C-alpha positions in Angstrom: 0.0 0.0 0.1 1.5 3.4 -0.9 2.1 6.1 1.4 -0.3 9.0 1.4 0.8 11.8 -0.4 2.4 14.7 1.5 0.2 17.3 2.8 0.5 20.6 0.7 1.6 23.4 3.0 -1.1 26.3 3.2 0.0 29.6 2.5 0.8 31.8 5.4 -2.0 34.2 6.3 -1.3 38.1 5.4 -2.2 38.4 9.0 0.6 36.4 10.4 3.2 38.1 13.0 0.4 40.7 14.1 0.4 40.2 17.7 -1.6 42.1 20.1 -1.4 42.8 24.4 -4.5 43.4 25.6 -2.7 44.4 28.8 -0.9 46.9 27.0 -1.6 50.9 27.7 -1.7 51.4 23.8 -5.9 50.9 23.1 -6.4 47.4 20.6 -7.9 49.4 17.7 -4.4 51.1 17.7 -2.6 48.3 18.0 -4.4 46.5 15.3 -4.2 49.6 12.9 -0.4 50.1 13.9 0.4 46.0 12.9 -1.4 46.3 9.6 0.3 49.3 8.8 3.4 47.9 9.0 2.3 44.7 7.1 1.2 47.1 4.7 4.6 49.2 4.2 6.4 45.5 4.5 4.5 44.4 1.3 2.4 41.5 3.2 -0.5 43.0 1.0 0.0 44.4 -2.6 -1.7 47.6 -4.5 -5.4 47.2 -4.7 -5.3 43.9 -2.7 -8.6 43.4 -0.3 -8.4 43.9 3.3 -9.6 41.1 5.4 -13.3 42.0 6.1 -14.3 43.7 9.8 -15.7 40.1 10.6 -12.7 38.4 9.3 -10.3 40.7 11.3 -12.5 40.4 14.6 -12.2 36.5 14.4 -8.8 36.1 13.0 -7.6 38.6 15.9 -10.1 37.8 18.7 -11.4 41.3 18.7 -14.7 43.0 18.6 -16.0 44.1 15.0 -16.1 47.5 16.8 -12.5 47.2 17.4 -11.9 46.0 13.9 -13.9 49.0 12.4 -12.0 51.6 14.4 -8.6 50.5 13.2 -10.0 50.4 9.8 -10.9 53.8 10.1 -7.8 55.0 11.2 -6.1 53.1 8.1 -8.2 55.2 5.9 -7.3 58.3 7.5 -3.9 57.1 7.2 -4.2 57.1 3.2 -3.2 53.0 3.5 -6.6 51.7 2.9 -9.5 53.0 0.4 -12.9 52.1 0.8 -15.1 51.1 -2.1 -18.8 51.1 -0.8 -20.5 47.9 -1.5 -17.2 46.3 -2.5 -15.0 46.4 0.5 -11.6 47.9 1.7 -8.4 47.8 -0.4 -4.9 48.8 -0.2 -4.2 52.1 -1.6 -1.7 52.6 -4.1 1.7 54.2 -2.6 4.6 55.1 -4.7 8.3 55.2 -3.4 9.9 57.7 -5.6 14.0 58.1 -5.4 15.3 61.6 -5.6 18.5 60.5 -7.0 17.2 59.1 -10.4 15.1 61.3 -13.1 12.2 59.3 -14.0 9.3 59.9 -15.2 5.9 59.3 -13.6 4.8 56.5 -16.0 8.0 55.1 -15.7 7.9 54.9 -11.8 4.6 53.3 -11.9 4.9 50.7 -14.2 8.1 49.5 -12.2 6.0 48.9 -9.2 2.9 47.2 -11.0 0.8 49.9 -11.6 -1.1 51.1 -14.8 -0.8 54.6 -15.4 -3.1 57.4 -17.1 -3.8 60.6 -17.4 -7.0 62.6 -17.2 -6.3 65.7 -19.4 -7.4 68.9 -18.3 -5.7 71.4 -21.3 -3.0 71.3 -23.7 -2.7 74.3 -25.1 0.0 76.6 -26.6 0.0 80.5 -25.2 2.6 83.2 -24.3 5.2 82.4 -21.6 4.6 83.8 -18.2 7.2 85.8 -16.0 8.3 82.9 -14.2 8.3 80.4 -17.2 10.5 83.0 -19.0 13.0 83.0 -16.0 13.1 79.2 -15.7 13.0 78.4 -19.6 15.6 81.2 -20.7 12.9 82.5 -23.0 12.8 86.1 -24.3 9.8 88.2 -23.4 6.4 87.4 -26.0 8.0 83.7 -26.5 5.5 80.8 -26.6 5.3 77.8 -24.7 3.2 74.5 -24.8 1.0 73.9 -21.6 -0.1 70.4 -20.5 -2.3 70.1 -17.5 -3.8 67.0 -16.1 -4.3 64.6 -13.2 -1.9 61.7 -13.0 -3.9 58.3 -12.1 -2.2 55.3 -10.6 -4.9 52.2 -12.0 -7.9 54.3 -11.1 -6.6 56.6 -8.2 -5.6 60.1 -8.6 -2.0 60.5 -7.5 -1.0 64.1 -8.5 -2.4 66.9 -10.2 0.4 68.4 -12.6 1.1 71.4 -14.8 3.7 71.8 -17.5 5.4 74.3 -19.8 7.5 73.5 -22.4 9.3 76.2 -25.3 7.4 75.6 -28.2 10.8 74.8 -30.1 10.6 71.4 -27.8 6.9 70.5 -28.0 5.2 72.4 -30.9 1.9 70.5 -30.5 1.0 69.6 -27.0 -2.0 67.5 -28.4 0.3 65.0 -29.6 1.6 63.9 -26.0 -1.1 61.1 -25.1 0.6 59.6 -22.2 4.4 59.9 -21.1 5.9 63.3 -21.7 9.2 61.8 -21.4 8.6 59.2 -23.5 7.5 61.4 -26.4 10.5 63.8 -26.0 12.8 60.9 -25.8 11.6 60.4 -29.4 12.6 63.6 -30.4 15.9 63.6 -28.6 14.7 66.3 -26.7 14.3 64.6 -23.2 15.7 66.1 -20.1 19.1 64.8 -19.1 19.1 66.3 -15.8 16.7 68.3 -13.5 16.3 70.1 -10.6 13.8 69.7 -8.4 12.3 71.7 -5.2 10.0 70.1 -2.9 7.6 72.0 -0.1 4.5 71.1 1.8 1.3 72.6 0.8 -2.3 72.6 1.6 -5.1 71.4 -1.0 -6.9 74.5 -2.6 -10.5 73.7 -3.5 -10.0 73.1 -7.2 -7.1 70.7 -6.4 -9.3 68.9 -3.7 -12.0 68.4 -6.4 -9.4 66.9 -8.7 -7.7 64.6 -6.5 -10.9 63.6 -4.4 -9.6 64.6 -1.3 -10.7 67.2 1.6 -10.1 71.0 1.0 -6.9 71.5 2.7 -5.4 68.1 3.0 -1.5 68.2 2.9 0.2 67.9 -0.4 3.6 67.9 -1.5 4.3 70.7 -4.0 7.3 69.7 -6.6 8.8 72.1 -9.1 10.9 70.1 -11.2 13.0 72.2 -14.3 14.4 69.8 -16.7 17.7 70.4 -18.6 18.9 69.0 -22.1 22.4 67.4 -22.4 23.4 70.9 -24.1 22.4 72.8 -20.9 18.6 74.0 -22.6 15.9 74.1 -20.0 13.3 72.1 -21.8 10.6 71.8 -19.1 9.2 73.3 -16.1 6.8 71.3 -14.2 4.6 71.9 -11.2 3.1 68.7 -9.3 0.7 68.8 -6.3 1.1 65.0 -4.9 -1.0 63.4 -2.6 1.0 63.2 0.5 -1.0 60.0 1.6 0.2 58.1 -1.4 3.6 59.5 -2.2 6.6 58.8 -0.6 10.2 60.3 -1.5 13.1 58.2 -0.6 17.0 59.8 -0.6 19.8 57.6 0.5 22.6 59.4 2.1 25.8 58.2 2.5 28.7 59.6 4.5 
């Protein structure tokens, strides 16, 4: 009689390693929130994965559904969880962007398994504004192509972006469909280096409506001026990034 086949190992629960201490001074719901936050940032859940339901969390962790609900509410407030009414709670996309490499939004998202897209607001040509003339080294009366759009990861609005480029670099802004840098690379006009400034700001009414966030929510405001190999400034881009979905990373050495 042949021996029985070996049992197949069951996949580890994504909640494995989340331990609670009922005797601790930290409320249970915060322990759950902190533990789930750590698991999410450690990659235990992937972007757009469904979080276990309140009932499942309560049963697995031996807590009440009220505690589970408060933990999920806290994660939603942290921007780590997205609620979809009638569907459930899902892991929000989190984009970690290095500060030491010049890449496009499209490249960064594709490398992390997201589907990048744009919701176009404007693609026009007009007279350069004073700050654009200074940043791009243009003479008075020069014209620029302007691109204004909301950047999305899968279906989630991640950033609101406004770019200006000399018409000598981009004569027809309507020709740009997705990645600006990929389009410029095809004409050998892509930036080879860039200077980037980052500061904190709060969402205006329009920005809040475009990004689906409350008015006044913290945003990361980035100004980037890109330069071609020959030193010419070829773009100035202002980006308002959702701080709950964006994380900028810099490696420092001594």
